[in-house]
C-alpha positions, 0 to 999 in steps of 0.5 A, a space after each residue: 714199692 719195695 722189691 722183695 729179695 727172693 732169697 729172703 722170701 725163700 728163707 722165710 718160708 723155709 723157717 716158717 714151715 720147717 720142723 724143729 729138727 729141720 730148723 736145727 739142721 738149717 741152723 748148723 748149715 748156715 752157721 758152718 757157711 758163715 764160719 767158712 766165709 768169716 775164715 775167708 774174710 779174715 784171711 782177705 782182711 775183709 772186715 765187713 764180711 768177717 763181722 757179718 759172718 761172725 755175727 751170723 754164726 754166733 747168733 745161730 749158735 745162741 739160738 741153738 743154745 736157747 733151744 736146749 731143754 735141760 729137763 728133757 735133754 738131760 746130759 745130752 743137753 748139758 754137753 751140747 750147751 758146753 760145746 756151744 759155749 766153747 764154739 762161741 768162745 773160739 769164735 770171739 777169740 778168732 774175731 778178736 785176734 784175726 785168727 782164721 785157723 782158730 775157726 777150723 775146729 769149730 767148723 769141723 765139729 759143727 759140720 759133724 753135728 750138721 751131718 748127724 742132725 741131717 741124717 736124723 732128719 732124713 730118718 724121721 721123714 722116712 718114718 713119717 712117710 712110712 707111717 702115713 703110707 700104712 695108715 
């Protein structure tokens, strides 16, 4: 009988029960973590780790792009799409050239986006708690 990885189980529960905003926050968090690890791996010439973490970050950014709704999001969705496209180009270039420093602007901007979405998520939870308390 195969043993289940408790971290994988936790991640599955987290993704299955998270709100849409929570999924965005988690995606940014994991993409940033993957990019930082890829940066380290490039510097250490750890090619397997570099590839795994580049693939993780690239995939998460792809999912963020797919989740955009230009009809509802309008200009904001268009700008996020362009930003995600820039992130993916920079990640591919950093990977192809083994340039860890090329990931820094992507990490910095994704960290800023993570903070903004995390704050929005906290405010939504507070509003939901206040609404259910007053109901």
